[in-house]
N, C-alpha and C positions, 0 to 999 in steps of 0.2 A: 504494500499500498503506499500510496504518496504519503510523504512526513506532515504535509500540508494540507491534507484532505480534513475536511470539516467531520464533523462527528456530530449526527443528530440523535436528540435523546431527550424524554418527556421529563425524566429529572436526574440531575446529579446531582446528590445529597454526599458532602462532606462530614464526618464525625468522629471524632477519638480518630484521626490519622487512619479512617479508611474513607474509601469513594464509594459509593452506591450506584449504582446504575440501573433506572426503573423507569420500565414503560407501560402504559395504559392504554387500555382500551377500555371505554363505554359504550356497549352495543343494545341498544331497547328494542321491546315491541311497545307497541300504542296501547297508552294506558292513562285512563283518565281518572285521579282520584283526590279528594281534599283531606289531609290530617293536621289536627290541631290549627285550624283554618289557615292552615296552607293547601294551595293547589298546585297539583301537578299533573302536567299534559305531558306525557312522552310519543314522541314518532316513533315509527317502525323503522329501522334499518334493514333495507334487505340485502338480498344476497350474503347470504351467512356463510358458503363455503370460502368467495372472497376474501371477507375478512376474518374468518379464521388462518389463511393464507397470511394475510398483513401480520397478524399476529406473530405466526412462526416467523413471519420476516424480522419481527422486533427482537424475537428472542435469539434469533443469529445475531441481530446488530448487536447485543446483551453481552453477548460471547465473546463476540470481535473486538468491543470497548475490553473486555476482561483480557484479552488474550494479548492487546496491543498496551495492558497496563495504565488503560487509563481509570481504571476504576478495579475495584479488589471483589466487589459483590453484586450481583447484580438479581433482580427481581422483575418478572414479567405480570402485569396484573390486568386481569380481563373479569369485567362488573356488566353483568346482563339481569336480563330476567326474561328473556328469551329460550324457550327450552331444548328449540333447535340446536343449540349450542352443547348442551350437556345430554342430552339423548340418544342414545345408540345408531348409528343410519345403517343401513346394509348397502353394499355396492355392486353393482354387478361387474365381474366382472369377463372380459370379452376373449 
């Protein structure tokens, strides 16, 4: 990798002489509700297969950052209310 290449990351936290590389994803399914007088209105993010792929690219980026010694610890956080992301899928093999 070129030494002047930019690193793109959601969060880089330095704490107790360690750097933490953190990537965040927040994908939602439509939801409208009110809780404690606060209204929430979430839209549906479509294409879960592409979003899963993007998250895997985030994990690869974290691994790359750690391998390049820009961070010592990495986390990928994926928050969702869409069950398609955690429900087992069956794929057809040709």
